[in-house]
N, CA, C and O of each residue as an XYZ file, in Angstrom:
820
protein
N     182.091    134.355    100.484
C     182.543    134.357     99.100
C     184.038    134.114     99.072
O     184.771    134.644     99.908
N     184.501    133.310     98.111
C     185.917    133.032     97.973
C     186.300    133.134     96.504
O     185.521    132.759     95.627
N     187.492    133.637     96.238
C     187.965    133.702     94.852
C     188.243    132.293     94.340
O     188.620    131.404     95.104
N     188.052    132.102     93.033
C     188.420    130.831     92.403
C     189.239    131.141     91.154
O     188.878    132.003     90.353
N     190.328    130.430     91.008
C     191.223    130.659     89.873
C     190.802    129.862     88.651
O     190.959    130.316     87.518
N     190.269    128.678     88.885
C     189.856    127.824     87.768
C     188.509    128.287     87.223
O     187.670    128.799     87.964
N     188.313    128.099     85.910
C     187.047    128.446     85.271
C     186.630    127.300     84.350
O     187.336    126.296     84.244
N     185.507    127.448     83.699
C     185.035    126.440     82.768
C     183.920    125.591     83.358
O     183.718    125.559     84.572
N     183.196    124.901     82.475
C     182.022    124.136     82.890
C     182.379    122.952     83.785
O     181.626    122.624     84.701
N     183.519    122.308     83.531
C     183.901    121.159     84.360
C     184.189    121.600     85.791
O     183.757    120.961     86.751
N     184.926    122.701     85.917
C     185.232    123.205     87.253
C     183.950    123.638     87.961
O     183.785    123.387     89.155
N     183.040    124.289     87.227
C     181.781    124.732     87.825
C     180.979    123.545     88.336
O     180.391    123.609     89.415
N     180.953    122.466     87.568
C     180.207    121.287     88.000
C     180.860    120.642     89.221
O     180.159    120.132     90.096
N     182.197    120.659     89.292
C     182.875    120.131     90.485
C     182.505    120.958     91.713
O     182.308    120.407     92.797
N     182.410    122.280     91.548
C     181.997    123.129     92.668
C     180.593    122.755     93.144
O     180.346    122.650     94.345
N     179.682    122.557     92.199
C     178.303    122.227     92.570
C     178.243    120.893     93.305
O     177.470    120.736     94.250
N     179.063    119.926     92.870
C     179.081    118.637     93.554
C     179.595    118.771     94.986
O     179.246    117.975     95.857
N     180.426    119.783     95.219
C     180.927    120.029     96.582
C     179.978    120.920     97.376
O     180.290    121.326     98.495
N     178.825    121.222     96.798
C     177.831    122.003     97.516
C     178.024    123.496     97.432
O     177.475    124.230     98.253
N     178.802    123.980     96.444
C     179.058    125.403     96.284
C     178.464    125.906     94.968
O     178.098    125.119     94.095
N     178.377    127.214     94.846
C     177.765    127.833     93.673
C     178.786    128.719     92.965
O     179.308    129.653     93.574
N     179.084    128.446     91.683
C     179.995    129.337     90.950
C     179.334    130.667     90.648
O     178.130    130.733     90.400
N     180.140    131.737     90.670
C     179.614    133.056     90.396
C     180.679    133.973     89.841
O     181.856    133.617     89.789
N     180.259    135.161     89.423
C     181.156    136.179     88.879
C     180.763    137.518     89.476
O     179.577    137.823     89.602
N     181.769    138.329     89.848
C     181.544    139.689     90.310
C     182.087    140.630     89.249
O     183.265    140.551     88.901
N     181.243    141.526     88.725
C     181.639    142.480     87.696
C     181.793    143.880     88.292
O     181.219    144.201     89.333
N     182.580    144.695     87.603
C     182.675    146.106     87.946
C     183.620    146.390     89.093
O     184.256    145.494     89.647
N     183.692    147.694     89.438
C     184.522    148.088     90.572
C     185.920    148.494     90.184
O     186.246    148.641     89.006
N     186.741    148.673     91.202
C     188.061    149.256     91.001
C     189.004    148.378     90.182
O     189.924    148.895     89.548
N     188.792    147.059     90.182
C     189.692    146.188     89.437
C     189.351    146.146     87.954
O     190.161    145.710     87.137
N     188.166    146.594     87.615
C     187.792    146.683     86.218
C     187.315    145.373     85.632
O     186.258    145.326     85.002
N     188.078    144.300     85.829
C     187.735    143.014     85.242
C     186.866    142.192     86.191
O     186.751    142.490     87.380
N     186.267    141.162     85.633
C     185.429    140.288     86.446
C     186.279    139.425     87.378
O     187.433    139.117     87.080
N     185.695    139.047     88.498
C     186.345    138.167     89.468
C     185.498    136.909     89.575
O     184.303    136.984     89.861
N     186.107    135.762     89.350
C     185.411    134.491     89.494
C     185.395    134.101     90.965
O     186.429    134.108     91.633
N     184.212    133.762     91.460
C     184.054    133.467     92.882
C     183.208    132.213     93.066
O     182.607    131.695     92.125
N     183.184    131.748     94.299
C     182.261    130.692     94.717
C     181.557    131.187     95.969
O     182.175    131.810     96.832
N     180.254    130.906     96.065
C     179.469    131.310     97.229
C     178.679    130.103     97.726
O     178.564    129.091     97.035
N     178.144    130.229     98.922
C     177.316    129.160     99.469
C     175.889    129.322     98.938
O     175.281    130.370     99.157
N     175.335    128.318     98.246
C     174.005    128.485     97.642
C     172.896    128.721     98.651
O     171.878    129.329     98.320
N     173.078    128.246     99.888
C     172.017    128.447    100.878
C     171.813    129.926    101.190
O     170.712    130.339    101.555
N     172.881    130.732    101.046
C     172.732    132.167    101.277
C     171.727    132.759    100.304
O     170.846    133.523    100.699
N     171.860    132.404     99.023
C     170.927    132.914     98.019
C     169.538    132.318     98.194
O     168.538    133.023     98.055
N     169.469    131.038     98.493
C     168.175    130.384     98.677
C     167.399    131.029     99.817
O     166.188    131.227     99.723
N     168.111    131.355    100.900
C     167.445    132.005    102.026
C     166.899    133.367    101.626
O     165.783    133.725    102.003
N     167.684    134.135    100.857
C     167.232    135.443    100.405
C     166.066    135.326     99.432
O     165.116    136.107     99.493
N     166.143    134.348     98.535
C     165.067    134.158     97.569
C     163.778    133.743     98.253
O     162.690    134.134     97.833
N     163.903    132.936     99.326
C     162.723    132.552    100.079
C     162.101    133.729    100.785
O     160.879    133.829    100.887
N     162.945    134.629    101.278
C     162.462    135.814    101.989
C     161.837    136.804    101.035
O     160.795    137.383    101.342
N     162.462    137.017     99.860
C     162.006    138.040     98.927
C     160.951    137.530     97.952
O     160.225    138.320     97.349
N     160.866    136.203     97.798
C     159.844    135.658     96.917
C     160.398    135.121     95.618
O     160.160    133.956     95.298
N     161.137    135.929     94.844
C     161.661    135.511     93.553
C     163.035    136.110     93.352
O     163.375    137.102     93.996
N     163.856    135.509     92.445
C     165.148    136.123     92.146
C     165.007    137.549     91.647
O     165.864    138.385     91.930
N     163.929    137.848     90.901
C     163.745    139.192     90.386
C     163.639    140.245     91.468
O     164.066    141.383     91.273
N     163.068    139.874     92.617
C     162.940    140.818     93.714
C     164.289    141.173     94.305
O     164.416    142.183     94.996
N     165.308    140.350     94.041
C     166.635    140.621     94.589
C     167.415    141.617     93.752
O     168.425    142.149     94.211
N     166.965    141.881     92.530
C     167.732    142.748     91.645
C     167.864    144.173     92.120
O     168.758    144.893     91.675
N     166.984    144.603     93.025
C     167.039    145.967     93.524
C     167.592    146.044     94.939
O     167.633    147.125     95.527
N     168.014    144.927     95.490
C     168.457    144.880     96.884
C     169.978    144.848     96.950
O     170.612    143.957     96.384
N     170.559    145.820     97.643
C     172.009    145.836     97.828
C     172.378    144.785     98.872
O     171.814    144.739     99.965
N     173.340    143.946     98.502
C     173.787    142.873     99.389
C     175.259    143.045     99.714
O     175.977    143.763     99.018
N     175.700    142.394    100.761
C     177.111    142.435    101.159
C     177.693    141.027    101.058
O     177.231    140.108    101.733
N     178.702    140.867    100.219
C     179.421    139.596    100.106
C     180.629    139.639    101.036
O     181.429    140.573    100.976
N     180.759    138.653    101.876
C     181.855    138.605    102.841
C     182.928    137.630    102.339
O     182.635    136.483    102.002
N     184.163    138.108    102.299
C     185.266    137.329    101.755
C     185.748    136.270    102.736
O     185.783    136.489    103.947
N     186.116    135.125    102.191
C     186.724    134.042    102.958
C     188.064    133.687    102.322
O     188.293    133.962    101.145
N     188.940    133.078    103.105
C     190.255    132.692    102.605
C     190.192    131.422    101.770
O     190.909    131.295    100.777
N     189.339    130.479    102.164
C     189.268    129.201    101.449
C     187.840    128.684    101.439
O     186.993    129.142    102.206
N     187.586    127.726    100.562
C     186.232    127.218    100.376
C     185.647    126.647    101.658
O     184.448    126.772    101.905
N     186.490    126.019    102.478
C     186.010    125.379    103.698
C     185.406    126.382    104.679
O     184.651    126.005    105.575
N     185.743    127.665    104.504
C     185.248    128.687    105.426
C     183.894    129.257    105.016
O     183.289    130.015    105.774
N     183.410    128.901    103.822
C     182.139    129.445    103.352
C     180.986    128.958    104.229
O     180.890    127.772    104.546
N     180.122    129.883    104.613
C     178.977    129.576    105.464
C     177.702    130.092    104.801
O     177.758    130.993    103.964
N     176.529    129.514    105.179
C     175.270    129.979    104.588
C     175.001    131.460    104.790
O     174.268    132.059    104.002
N     175.576    132.072    105.827
C     175.326    133.479    106.082
C     176.303    134.423    105.422
O     176.434    135.569    105.852
N     176.999    133.968    104.378
C     178.032    134.788    103.753
C     177.520    135.918    102.891
O     178.298    136.773    102.468
N     176.225    135.939    102.620
C     175.599    137.042    101.883
C     174.598    137.681    102.831
O     173.615    137.047    103.216
N     174.842    138.940    103.212
C     174.062    139.533    104.290
C     173.647    140.964    103.954
O     173.868    141.474    102.856
N     173.039    141.573    104.953
C     172.688    142.980    104.857
C     173.956    143.818    104.968
O     174.819    143.501    105.787
N     174.101    144.889    104.164
C     175.324    145.700    104.190
C     175.618    146.377    105.523
O     176.740    146.836    105.734
N     174.649    146.453    106.424
C     174.878    147.123    107.699
C     175.736    146.299    108.648
O     176.206    146.819    109.660
N     175.949    145.015    108.338
C     176.712    144.157    109.232
C     178.207    144.421    109.082
O     178.666    144.907    108.048
N     178.959    144.091    110.132
C     180.395    144.350    110.147
C     181.157    143.302    109.352
O     180.599    142.288    108.933
N     182.457    143.570    109.153
C     183.337    142.625    108.487
C     183.727    143.083    107.093
O     183.100    143.973    106.519
N     184.780    142.457    106.552
C     185.211    142.795    105.193
C     184.152    142.336    104.209
O     183.740    141.176    104.230
N     183.712    143.237    103.349
C     182.587    142.918    102.486
C     182.654    143.723    101.195
O     183.319    144.755    101.108
N     181.940    143.213    100.200
C     181.749    143.903     98.925
C     180.261    144.173     98.764
O     179.442    143.264     98.898
N     179.908    145.438     98.474
C     178.516    145.762     98.158
C     178.229    145.350     96.724
O     178.991    145.687     95.817
N     177.145    144.629     96.511
C     176.809    144.159     95.169
C     175.306    144.208     94.947
O     174.513    144.252     95.888
N     174.940    144.199     93.665
C     173.579    143.907     93.232
C     173.625    142.578     92.497
O     174.602    142.285     91.807
N     172.595    141.781     92.635
C     172.505    140.552     91.848
C     172.039    140.912     90.447
O     170.989    141.530     90.270
N     172.829    140.519     89.451
C     172.476    140.792     88.060
C     171.736    139.619     87.426
O     170.861    139.825     86.585
N     172.072    138.407     87.813
C     171.426    137.254     87.192
C     171.595    136.026     88.081
O     172.639    135.832     88.703
N     170.558    135.209     88.130
C     170.595    133.930     88.837
C     170.033    132.880     87.901
O     168.926    133.033     87.385
N     170.792    131.811     87.677
C     170.332    130.727     86.827
C     169.952    129.523     87.697
O     170.719    129.085     88.553
N     168.752    129.008     87.452
C     168.280    127.814     88.153
C     168.100    126.682     87.155
O     167.777    126.915     85.990
N     168.310    125.447     87.621
C     168.015    124.278     86.805
C     166.498    124.124     86.743
O     165.863    123.973     87.786
N     165.891    124.156     85.541
C     164.430    124.096     85.447
C     163.836    122.782     85.945
O     162.651    122.728     86.275
N     164.637    121.728     86.003
C     164.113    120.423     86.420
C     163.951    120.326     87.934
O     162.921    119.864     88.424
N     164.976    120.764     88.674
C     164.939    120.601     90.124
C     165.097    121.915     90.892
O     165.185    121.913     92.120
N     165.134    123.053     90.154
C     165.273    124.387     90.757
C     166.579    124.554     91.525
O     166.697    125.427     92.385
N     167.550    123.719     91.210
C     168.870    123.874     91.826
C     169.570    125.076     91.213
O     169.531    125.264     89.997
N     170.209    125.892     92.047
C     170.940    127.045     91.539
C     172.155    126.580     90.745
O     172.906    125.712     91.191
N     172.343    127.170     89.552
C     173.445    126.786     88.677
C     174.604    127.779     88.754
O     175.760    127.370     88.860
N     174.311    129.071     88.701
C     175.348    130.100     88.818
C     174.687    131.447     89.100
O     173.473    131.609     88.979
N     175.527    132.400     89.478
C     175.021    133.727     89.833
C     176.034    134.773     89.391
O     177.239    134.521     89.412
N     175.553    135.939     88.995
C     176.456    137.044     88.661
C     176.069    138.266     89.491
O     174.890    138.546     89.708
N     177.101    138.988     89.951
C     176.912    140.168     90.785
C     177.535    141.381     90.095
O     178.446    141.249     89.278
N     177.028    142.563     90.440
C     177.632    143.821     90.023
C     178.096    144.556     91.275
O     177.290    144.862     92.154
N     179.403    144.843     91.357
C     179.933    145.567     92.508
C     179.477    147.016     92.449
O     179.542    147.645     91.393
N     179.017    147.546     93.569
C     178.562    148.929     93.648
C     179.263    149.616     94.813
O     179.848    148.970     95.681
N     179.185    150.949     94.806
C     179.841    151.750     95.842
C     178.858    152.779     96.370
O     178.129    153.405     95.601
N     178.839    152.950     97.670
C     177.938    153.906     98.296
C     178.152    155.294     97.706
O     179.282    155.773     97.612
N     177.051    155.936     97.307
C     177.104    157.285     96.768
C     177.360    157.369     95.284
O     177.227    158.447     94.704
N     177.726    156.260     94.641
C     177.995    156.261     93.205
C     176.789    155.695     92.461
O     176.486    154.511     92.609
N     176.084    156.519     91.653
C     174.852    156.047     91.009
C     175.089    154.861     90.078
O     176.129    154.752     89.429
N     174.106    153.987     90.034
C     174.109    152.820     89.145
C     172.710    152.656     88.564
O     171.741    153.227     89.064
N     172.627    151.873     87.512
C     171.329    151.487     86.961
C     170.891    150.187     87.631
O     171.684    149.263     87.812
N     169.628    150.141     87.988
C     169.080    148.931     88.612
C     167.636    148.767     88.179
O     166.971    149.732     87.802
N     167.162    147.537     88.239
C     165.774    147.245     87.890
C     164.987    146.983     89.163
O     165.324    146.099     89.950
N     163.928    147.769     89.351
C     163.101    147.684     90.551
C     161.789    146.993     90.191
O     161.095    147.439     89.277
N     161.436    145.920     90.885
C     160.204    145.196     90.541
C     158.948    145.940     90.984
O     158.971    146.751     91.909
N     157.855    145.635     90.291
C     156.544    146.133     90.691
C     155.912    145.161     91.679
O     156.111    143.950     91.590
N     155.154    145.701     92.611
C     154.363    144.872     93.522
C     152.924    145.378     93.404
O     152.592    146.459     93.891
N     152.075    144.577     92.749
C     150.720    145.013     92.391
C     149.723    144.589     93.466
O     149.759    143.463     93.963
N     148.830    145.522     93.812
C     147.794    145.267     94.805
C     146.439    145.710     94.255
O     146.363    146.564     93.371
N     145.379    145.119     94.790
C     144.024    145.624     94.554
C     143.328    145.136     93.307
O     142.336    145.726     92.881
N     143.838    144.048     92.702
C     143.192    143.571     91.479
C     141.713    143.237     91.695
O     140.874    143.503     90.834
N     141.407    142.652     92.856
C     140.026    142.213     93.089
C     139.057    143.376     93.254
O     137.844    143.186     93.168
N     139.581    144.586     93.490
C     138.720    145.759     93.665
C     138.550    146.569     92.380
O     137.736    147.491     92.325
N     139.310    146.226     91.361
C     139.267    147.000     90.121
C     137.907    146.862     89.439
O     137.477    145.740     89.171
N     137.211    147.977     89.147
C     135.928    147.904     88.432
C     136.069    147.239     87.068
O     135.194    146.485     86.641
N     137.179    147.526     86.387
C     137.374    146.940     85.069
C     137.526    145.434     85.108
O     137.013    144.737     84.233
N     138.231    144.918     86.119
C     138.399    143.467     86.247
C     137.092    142.817     86.684
O     136.757    141.731     86.212
N     136.351    143.464     87.576
C     135.068    142.920     88.020
C     134.098    142.757     86.862
O     133.228    141.887     86.897
N     134.242    143.587     85.840
C     133.308    143.536     84.697
C     133.898    142.781     83.501
O     133.464    142.963     82.364
N     134.895    141.930     83.779
C     135.377    141.034     82.739
C     136.717    141.375     82.137
O     137.206    140.628     81.289
N     137.334    142.474     82.538
C     138.659    142.806     82.033
C     139.749    142.016     82.760
O     139.457    141.193     83.627
N     140.977    142.271     82.406
C     142.092    141.574     83.055
C     143.272    142.526     83.184
O     143.400    143.494     82.436
N     144.128    142.226     84.149
C     145.287    143.066     84.421
C     146.438    142.701     83.490
O     146.793    141.529     83.367
N     147.011    143.692     82.843
C     148.207    143.514     82.026
C     149.365    144.274     82.683
O     149.305    145.490     82.861
N     150.398    143.546     83.032
C     151.605    144.172     83.566
C     152.569    144.329     82.396
O     153.202    143.361     81.972
N     152.679    145.535     81.881
C     153.476    145.780     80.684
C     154.971    145.734     80.982
O     155.762    145.271     80.161
N     155.349    146.217     82.160
C     156.763    146.289     82.530
C     156.913    145.862     83.991
O     156.782    146.694     84.888
N     157.186    144.574     84.244
C     157.260    144.085     85.630
C     158.442    144.640     86.422
O     158.442    144.606     87.653
N     159.454    145.155     85.705
C     160.610    145.765     86.361
C     160.870    147.136     85.742
O     160.857    147.291     84.521
N     161.104    148.121     86.595
C     161.313    149.500     86.152
C     162.783    149.863     86.354
O     163.319    149.725     87.453
N     163.425    150.326     85.290
C     164.830    150.710     85.394
C     164.958    152.084     86.043
O     164.274    153.034     85.662
N     165.850    152.170     87.032
C     166.095    153.438     87.717
C     167.594    153.719     87.726
O     168.413    152.838     87.464
N     167.930    154.968     88.033
C     169.330    155.398     88.133
C     169.478    156.199     89.422
O     168.863    157.253     89.583
N     170.299    155.688     90.336
C     170.482    156.371     91.618
C     171.625    155.700     92.370
O     172.157    154.681     91.928
N     171.998    156.279     93.507
C     172.994    155.656     94.373
C     172.424    154.354     94.934
O     171.221    154.268     95.180
N     173.267    153.339     95.139
C     172.750    152.035     95.571
C     171.959    152.071     96.868
O     171.015    151.302     97.044
N     172.345    152.975     97.790
C     171.627    153.037     99.060
C     170.237    153.652     98.910
O     169.429    153.585     99.836
N     169.950    154.256     97.739
C     168.640    154.870     97.499
C     167.730    154.040     96.605
O     166.609    154.457     96.314
N     168.189    152.881     96.166
C     167.376    152.048     95.269
C     166.129    151.564     96.011
O     166.249    150.937     97.064
N     164.934    151.842     95.481
C     163.714    151.347     96.145
C     163.664    149.821     96.120
O     164.120    149.191     95.165
N     163.115    149.246     97.162
C     162.959    147.788     97.182
C     161.983    147.335     96.115
O     162.175    146.293     95.489
N     160.926    148.128     95.908
C     159.935    147.827     94.878
C     159.083    149.082     94.659
O     159.166    150.042     95.426
N     158.282    149.059     93.628
C     157.273    150.083     93.404
C     155.909    149.473     93.732
O     155.467    148.528     93.079
N     155.247    150.027     94.758
C     153.910    149.564     95.130
C     152.900    150.115     94.117
O     152.801    151.327     93.925
N     152.164    149.228     93.483
C     151.250    149.613     92.418
C     149.823    149.226     92.816
O     149.473    148.046     92.808
N     149.007    150.214     93.160
C     147.619    149.965     93.558
C     146.703    150.176     92.354
O     146.635    151.273     91.801
N     146.004    149.119     91.956
C     145.192    149.160     90.735
C     143.702    149.037     91.021
O     142.911    148.869     90.093
N     143.304    149.117     92.297
C     141.897    148.927     92.654
C     140.961    149.960     92.080
O     139.753    149.727     92.029
N     141.475    151.098     91.644
C     140.628    152.166     91.094
C     140.505    152.102     89.576
O     139.734    152.866     88.995
N     141.245    151.210     88.920
C     141.283    151.223     87.455
C     140.048    150.575     86.846
O     139.637    149.485     87.244
N     139.464    151.269     85.868
C     138.341    150.729     85.102
C     138.893    150.202     83.770
O     140.097    150.268     83.521
N     138.019    149.688     82.934
C     138.430    149.141     81.652
C     139.186    150.153     80.806
O     138.782    151.310     80.694
N     140.291    149.704     80.209
C     141.144    150.511     79.333
C     141.970    151.558     80.085
O     142.751    152.275     79.459
N     141.824    151.664     81.384
C     142.616    152.624     82.136
C     143.985    152.024     82.485
O     144.164    150.806     82.479
N     144.947    152.908     82.788
C     146.303    152.441     83.020
C     147.024    153.323     84.041
O     146.547    154.398     84.406
N     148.164    152.848     84.484
C     149.101    153.639     85.282
C     150.371    153.765     84.455
O     150.932    152.762     84.015
N     150.826    154.996     84.243
C     151.969    155.270     83.383
C     153.251    155.456     84.204
O     153.221    155.608     85.425
N     154.374    155.439     83.483
C     155.654    155.720     84.143
C     155.605    157.058     84.882
O     156.161    157.199     85.971
N     154.934    158.033     84.277
C     154.871    159.369     84.878
C     154.073    159.388     86.178
O     154.169    160.343     86.950
N     153.287    158.340     86.427
C     152.488    158.268     87.651
C     153.251    157.654     88.827
O     152.786    157.715     89.965
N     154.417    157.065     88.560
C     155.171    156.394     89.617
C     155.649    157.400     90.651
O     156.154    158.469     90.309
N     155.487    157.050     91.903
C     155.957    157.880     93.006
C     157.382    157.442     93.353
O     157.581    156.381     93.945
N     158.351    158.243     92.992
C     159.745    157.884     93.230
C     160.322    158.724     94.362
O     160.025    159.914     94.469
N     161.144    158.112     95.204
C     161.817    158.887     96.247
C     162.767    159.914     95.624
O     163.129    159.797     94.453
N     163.165    160.905     96.397
C     164.138    161.869     95.905
C     165.436    161.206     95.488
O     165.852    160.201     96.065
N     166.070    161.784     94.472
C     167.353    161.298     93.956
C     167.240    159.968     93.221
O     168.253    159.320     92.960
N     166.024    159.554     92.887
C     165.818    158.336     92.098
C     165.221    158.744     90.761
O     164.155    159.358     90.715
N     165.905    158.405     89.676
C     165.463    158.780     88.337
C     164.967    157.553     87.586
O     165.690    156.565     87.454
N     163.722    157.617     87.090
C     163.184    156.544     86.254
C     163.735    156.717     84.854
O     163.691    157.815     84.300
N     164.261    155.627     84.267
C     165.006    155.711     83.017
C     164.164    155.443     81.765
O     164.724    155.262     80.684
N     162.844    155.414     81.888
C     161.999    155.186     80.711
C     162.161    156.342     79.723
O     162.130    157.509     80.114
N     162.333    156.013     78.448
C     162.465    157.050     77.421
C     161.161    157.810     77.231
O     161.162    159.031     77.070
N     160.052    157.084     77.251
C     158.739    157.706     77.074
C     157.918    157.458     78.333
O     157.380    156.369     78.533
N     157.830    158.463     79.163
C     157.152    158.296     80.452
C     155.630    158.299     80.335
O     154.931    158.137     81.336
N     155.109    158.484     79.111
C     153.669    158.368     78.923
C     153.247    156.915     78.685
O     152.055    156.611     78.640
N     154.220    156.026     78.534
C     153.910    154.614     78.292
C     153.318    153.977     79.554
O     153.737    154.298     80.666
N     152.338    153.069     79.379
C     151.729    152.423     80.550
C     152.667    151.384     81.169
O     153.413    150.692     80.476
N     152.599    151.304     82.484
C     153.311    150.257     83.219
C     152.373    149.080     83.454
O     152.748    147.925     83.249
N     151.148    149.382     83.885
C     150.087    148.370     83.994
C     148.812    148.974     83.406
O     148.643    150.193     83.370
N     147.918    148.092     82.945
C     146.637    148.571     82.430
C     145.597    147.466     82.533
O     145.930    146.296     82.722
N     144.343    147.850     82.408
C     143.247    146.887     82.395
C     142.890    146.609     80.942
O     142.395    147.485     80.232
N     143.143    145.395     80.515
C     142.892    145.012     79.135
C     141.579    144.263     78.988
O     140.833    144.090     79.951
N     141.308    143.824     77.766
C     140.069    143.095     77.487
C     138.894    144.026     77.327
O     139.030    145.249     77.335
N     137.733    143.411     77.182
C     136.498    144.170     77.025
C     135.674    144.046     78.284
O     135.054    143.009     78.521
N     135.657    145.083     79.095
C     134.850    145.071     80.290
C     133.378    145.178     79.919
O     133.004    145.973     79.056
N     132.547    144.376     80.573
C     131.102    144.425     80.287
C     130.509    145.744     80.776
O     130.907    146.272     81.815
N     129.563    146.260     80.019
C     128.859    147.467     80.440
C     127.854    147.142     81.510
O     127.266    146.061     81.524
N     127.657    148.101     82.422
C     126.678    147.890     83.487
C     125.456    148.769     83.251
O     124.512    148.739     84.041
């Protein structure tokens, strides 16, 4: 990651033509946003590993600073356990070009070990084919694909594993049913609300 002084759409497009990705880092001790450029292959590699940009929203990453653009490498966004000068961040947003899936820009939120933050943790659903309700003509409804939590960044779950193989027609899994690690608070106002449910009219047997 390298700081960039210039801003605006023209400058951003010049960065993309040079094979770089414009971005912004929010939060932290400086208070104001920092305009940066990163190597897009770093994000592409992570997105390929995690599946979707949404899966990255709960993963703490380490941005490694460079002096100039020429020093940027594909490995500049790594696991926080690695050495070197780095900033801990969460990815807040990734924009892709819908035509060619080229990354357009990215925004990060700076975080600090031990200091709680809000983050969105994705659901990972399993067992649809075993659900009695789905077998009898119902369908799975994912009401909230991402669950907001509040905790220290090192405690953010990678995802919530959601097993739905036992659900019959009209049955659901609620926020209150989520198994959260210690020191992780689910931020839903009404924890009786369903996260996933079996919708439709299941046929009677």
